[in-house]
C-alpha positions in Angstrom: 90.9 123.6 121.9 89.6 120.9 119.6 86.0 119.6 120.2 87.2 116.2 121.6 89.4 118.0 124.1 86.6 120.3 125.2 84.4 117.3 125.9 87.2 115.6 127.8 87.6 118.7 130.0 84.0 118.7 130.9 84.1 114.9 131.5 86.9 115.3 134.0 84.8 117.8 135.9 81.6 115.8 136.2 80.6 112.7 138.2 80.1 109.8 135.9 76.5 109.2 136.7 74.2 107.9 133.9 72.5 111.3 133.5 75.9 113.0 133.3 77.1 110.5 130.7 74.0 111.5 128.7 74.8 115.1 129.1 78.3 114.5 127.8 76.9 112.8 124.7 74.6 115.7 124.3 77.6 118.2 124.4 79.4 116.2 121.8 76.3 116.2 119.6 75.9 120.0 120.0 79.5 120.4 119.1 79.0 118.5 115.8 76.1 120.8 115.0 78.2 123.8 115.5 76.0 125.0 118.3 78.4 124.8 121.3 80.8 127.4 119.8 78.1 129.9 119.5 77.0 129.1 123.1 80.5 129.5 124.4 80.8 132.9 122.7 77.5 134.1 124.1 78.5 132.9 127.7 81.7 134.8 127.5 79.7 137.9 128.3 77.1 138.5 130.9 73.6 137.1 130.0 71.5 139.5 128.0 68.9 139.6 130.8 70.6 138.9 134.1 67.3 138.8 136.0 66.4 135.7 133.9 69.0 133.6 135.6 66.8 131.7 137.9 66.3 128.4 139.6 63.3 126.3 138.5 61.3 127.2 141.7 62.1 130.9 141.1 61.0 130.7 137.6 57.7 129.2 138.7 57.2 131.9 141.3 58.0 134.6 138.7 55.5 133.2 136.2 52.7 133.0 138.6 53.4 136.5 140.0 53.3 137.9 136.4 49.9 136.2 135.9 48.6 137.9 139.1 49.7 141.2 137.8 47.9 140.5 134.5 44.7 139.6 136.3 44.7 142.6 138.5 45.7 145.0 135.6 48.8 146.1 137.4 51.1 145.1 134.5 54.6 146.4 134.2 55.6 149.2 131.8 57.5 148.1 128.7 60.3 150.0 127.2 61.5 147.8 124.3 64.3 150.1 123.3 66.1 149.5 126.7 66.7 145.8 125.9 67.0 145.9 122.2 70.8 145.9 122.1 71.2 143.2 124.6 68.8 140.9 122.9 70.5 141.5 119.5 73.5 139.5 120.9 71.7 136.6 122.4 68.8 135.3 124.6 68.3 133.6 128.0 64.6 133.1 128.5 63.7 131.8 132.1 60.8 129.7 130.9 59.7 127.6 127.9 56.0 127.5 127.2 54.1 124.8 125.2 51.0 126.7 124.4 47.8 126.3 122.3 47.8 128.3 119.1 44.5 129.9 120.1 44.5 133.7 119.4 43.0 134.3 122.8 45.9 133.0 124.7 49.1 135.0 124.6 51.8 133.7 127.1 53.8 137.0 127.1 50.7 138.9 128.0 49.1 136.5 130.5 52.4 136.3 132.4 53.2 140.0 132.0 56.6 139.4 130.4 58.6 141.1 127.6 60.8 140.0 124.7 63.5 137.6 125.7 61.8 136.2 128.7 59.8 133.4 127.4 60.7 130.7 124.8 57.3 129.9 123.3 56.1 127.1 121.1 52.6 126.8 120.0 50.2 124.3 118.4 46.5 123.9 118.4 45.8 121.6 121.4 49.1 122.3 123.1 50.5 118.7 122.5 54.1 117.5 122.0 55.2 117.0 118.4 58.7 116.2 117.2 59.3 119.7 116.0 58.1 121.2 119.2 60.1 118.7 121.2 63.3 119.7 119.2 62.6 123.3 120.0 62.1 122.7 123.7 65.3 120.6 123.8 67.2 123.6 122.3 65.6 125.7 125.0 66.9 123.4 127.7 70.3 122.3 126.3 71.5 125.5 124.7 69.5 128.4 126.4 69.7 126.7 129.8 66.0 127.5 130.5 65.1 126.1 133.9 61.3 125.6 133.4 59.0 124.3 130.8 55.2 124.8 131.3 52.6 123.0 129.2 49.8 125.7 129.0 46.3 124.6 128.1 43.2 126.8 128.2 39.4 126.6 128.8 37.0 126.2 125.9 39.7 124.8 123.7 38.4 124.2 120.1 40.9 121.5 119.4 40.1 119.5 122.5 36.4 120.0 121.9 36.8 118.7 118.3 38.6 115.6 119.7 35.7 115.0 122.2 33.3 115.4 119.2 35.3 112.8 117.3 35.3 110.5 120.3 31.5 110.8 121.0 30.2 111.0 117.4 32.9 109.6 115.3 33.3 113.0 113.6 36.1 113.4 111.0 37.8 116.6 110.0 39.3 117.7 106.6 42.9 118.0 105.5 45.6 117.8 108.2 43.2 118.8 111.0 42.5 115.1 111.7 46.3 114.8 112.8 45.5 117.1 115.7 42.4 115.1 116.7 44.3 111.9 116.5 47.0 113.3 118.8 44.4 114.5 121.4 42.2 111.4 121.4 44.3 109.5 124.0 43.6 112.3 126.6 39.9 112.2 125.8 39.7 108.4 126.2 41.5 108.6 129.5 39.3 111.3 130.7 36.2 109.4 129.7 37.2 106.5 131.9 37.3 108.7 135.0 34.2 109.5 136.8 34.0 113.2 137.8 31.8 116.2 137.9 33.5 118.0 135.0 32.3 118.0 131.4 34.3 115.6 129.2 35.9 118.6 127.4 37.0 120.1 130.7 38.4 116.8 131.9 40.1 116.1 128.6 41.8 119.5 128.7 43.2 118.8 132.0 44.2 115.2 131.1 45.9 116.5 127.9 48.1 118.8 129.9 49.0 116.1 132.3 49.9 113.6 129.5 52.2 116.1 127.8 53.9 117.1 131.0 54.7 113.3 131.5 55.9 112.9 127.9 58.3 115.9 128.4 59.6 114.6 131.7 60.3 111.2 130.1 61.7 112.6 126.8 65.2 111.2 126.2 67.9 112.2 126.2 68.0 115.9 126.9 64.9 116.8 128.9 64.7 113.6 131.0 68.4 114.1 132.0 67.8 117.7 132.9 64.8 116.7 135.0 66.8 114.1 136.7 69.6 116.4 137.6 67.0 118.9 138.8 68.2 121.5 136.4 64.7 122.1 135.1 61.1 121.4 136.2 58.2 120.6 133.9 54.9 121.7 135.0 51.3 122.2 133.5 48.9 125.1 133.7 45.5 126.0 132.4 44.5 129.5 131.4 40.9 130.6 132.1 39.7 132.6 129.2 37.0 134.3 131.3 39.3 135.4 134.2 42.7 135.3 132.7 44.0 133.3 135.7 46.5 130.4 135.1 46.0 127.5 137.5 48.6 125.0 138.1 47.7 121.5 136.9 50.7 119.5 137.8 
């Protein structure tokens, strides 16, 4: 079947809502990139990890249950050899994580998961860049991941540096200033809200909220998936002292 015909078949099966029309355009774009053929080949078999085929709410429940195991020390045993062959032919992670690059934060560990379970992108300050957005769009459009979590953490050095820049006009060398510039909107917003938190704590939470909102509004792929309720975008903050992840949004 030609690429145009494949899109026509899908078009005849879907209601012509604006979000669906966006999805159809996305299918055509993926076909032009040569991605859809690989996806169809992968989907002709059972998914590599059948237990990862979840609804958004089930994905959230599984993430938080894994974090509880991590906190209590009752983590699952890992036998990597048992999934090696399945993962060699594909992946179907159940959650995408936009995490800080901080070495003290490891999503696979703090959610007690294995290879193939989480699609992780990382940057200091856990904020959305064009490259990270493209990766998360791939997770949603091609891997059909039902959940995205923006994962910040306490005592974040990147957020602390942005606060220092805001309060003392500090500047940073090289490309580090790029991170500070990206985080300053959250710091400014947090500074305008009276609360009992320190500015760094408030800015960390505000940064998570702002990036959750950016993801939900990101056209065309993620916003369409959110509108169709195929995915959820949430925020979380990891406490370095306790290991607990608290929902932010």
